[in-house]
C-alpha positions in Angstrom: 106.5 39.2 130.0 109.4 36.8 130.7 109.3 34.8 133.9 111.6 36.0 136.7 114.0 33.1 136.2 114.5 34.1 132.5 115.5 37.6 133.4 119.2 38.5 132.9 120.8 40.6 135.7 122.1 44.0 134.7 122.9 47.3 136.5 123.2 51.0 135.6 124.6 54.0 137.2 122.4 57.1 137.4 125.1 59.8 137.4 124.4 63.3 138.6 126.5 66.4 139.2 126.2 70.2 139.3 127.1 71.9 136.1 129.0 75.2 135.8 125.6 77.1 136.2 125.0 75.2 139.4 122.1 73.1 138.0 121.7 69.4 139.0 122.6 67.6 135.8 122.1 64.0 134.7 124.5 62.0 132.5 123.0 59.9 129.8 124.4 57.9 126.9 123.0 57.5 123.5 123.6 53.9 122.4 125.2 53.2 119.1 122.8 52.3 116.2 123.0 48.5 116.7 121.6 45.9 119.0 118.2 45.7 120.8 118.7 49.1 122.4 120.3 50.8 119.3 120.0 54.6 119.3 118.2 54.8 122.6 119.1 57.1 125.5 120.1 55.3 128.6 122.2 55.3 131.7 125.7 53.8 131.5 125.5 50.2 132.4 124.9 46.7 131.1 124.8 43.0 131.8 126.4 41.5 134.9 129.6 39.5 134.1 130.3 36.4 136.1 133.4 38.1 137.5 131.4 41.0 138.9 131.3 40.7 142.7 127.9 42.5 142.8 125.5 44.5 140.7 127.1 47.7 142.0 130.4 46.3 140.6 128.6 45.8 137.3 127.4 49.4 137.2 130.8 50.7 138.1 132.7 48.5 135.6 130.2 49.3 132.8 130.4 53.0 133.5 134.1 53.0 133.2 134.0 50.9 130.0 131.3 53.0 128.4 132.2 56.6 129.3 135.6 56.4 130.9 134.5 57.5 134.4 136.6 55.6 137.0 135.2 54.5 140.4 137.3 57.2 142.1 135.2 59.9 140.4 131.9 58.2 141.6 130.2 58.5 145.0 127.2 56.1 145.2 124.3 57.8 147.0 121.6 55.1 146.9 120.6 51.8 145.5 117.3 52.5 143.7 114.4 50.1 143.2 115.1 47.6 140.4 113.0 47.4 137.4 112.4 44.9 134.6 112.4 45.5 130.9 109.2 44.7 129.2 110.6 43.0 126.1 114.3 42.4 126.3 114.4 40.3 129.5 116.5 42.3 131.9 116.3 42.9 135.6 118.0 46.2 136.1 119.5 47.4 139.3 120.0 51.2 139.2 122.5 53.1 141.5 122.3 56.8 142.0 125.7 58.4 142.2 127.2 61.9 142.4 130.0 62.1 139.9 132.9 64.3 139.0 132.6 64.6 135.2 135.8 64.8 133.1 136.5 67.9 131.1 135.8 65.8 128.0 133.9 62.5 127.9 135.8 59.6 126.5 133.2 57.1 125.4 133.4 53.6 123.8 132.5 53.9 120.2 130.6 52.3 118.4 128.8 51.0 121.5 128.2 54.6 122.7 127.3 57.2 120.1 127.5 60.2 122.5 127.3 61.3 126.1 124.6 63.8 127.1 124.6 66.1 130.1 120.9 67.0 130.8 120.0 69.6 133.4 117.2 68.3 135.6 115.1 71.4 135.1 114.9 70.4 131.4 113.2 67.2 132.3 110.9 68.9 134.8 109.7 71.3 132.1 106.3 70.0 130.9 107.1 71.3 127.4 109.7 68.5 127.1 107.4 65.7 128.2 105.0 63.8 126.0 103.0 60.7 125.2 102.4 59.1 121.8 101.2 55.9 120.3 104.2 54.0 119.0 104.1 50.9 116.8 106.7 48.2 117.5 107.7 45.3 115.3 106.0 42.1 116.4 103.3 43.9 118.4 99.8 43.9 116.8 98.7 47.1 118.6 100.5 50.4 119.1 101.5 51.2 122.7 101.1 54.5 124.5 104.7 55.6 125.3 105.7 58.3 127.8 108.9 60.2 127.1 111.0 63.3 127.5 112.4 65.1 124.5 116.1 65.8 124.7 117.2 67.7 121.6 116.4 65.4 118.7 116.2 62.3 120.9 113.5 60.7 123.1 114.2 59.4 126.6 111.7 56.5 127.1 111.4 52.9 128.2 113.2 51.5 131.1 115.3 54.6 131.6 112.2 56.8 131.7 110.5 54.4 134.2 113.6 54.6 136.5 113.8 58.4 136.3 110.1 59.3 136.6 109.8 58.6 140.3 113.4 59.8 141.0 113.2 63.2 139.3 111.0 64.9 141.9 113.2 63.5 144.7 116.3 64.9 143.0 114.7 68.3 142.4 113.6 68.4 146.0 117.2 68.0 147.1 116.8 64.6 148.8 120.5 64.0 148.1 123.2 66.5 148.0 124.4 66.8 144.4 
């Protein structure tokens, strides 16, 4: 793993809202098919710019740039424990937020391929969770990866590690969504 001084600062927004059926719902993006995170499901966010006043400012700026959600439609509920990526060298500060989603998501293509609205009960259903041995380029041994299936996609990696301890808290109603 990279040493702490080598980690690049980044931040993400963990957007939640109640859908028309009243279910607590998570907003995810599917990254475009390029770059180190190409095709992966993630929260809106990215690298801190030198002009960002804080990591929260990074999360808000990136969310507006990636999915068109302005700060006025976002209520930050909590700063969540930061995590580090295992291979790409990021220190990620996640911020949980209740959002007012637009009627239609406007997302930054080709950086973002699509925006997904995932009801939390879908993630809580054991039928959608799994673990498999995955082989990665440059790694001599396959790694056991935990994930959730969301349609044809897999939610895994740093986003999975952020969401795993948060999901029971959201389902228990720790924050009003």
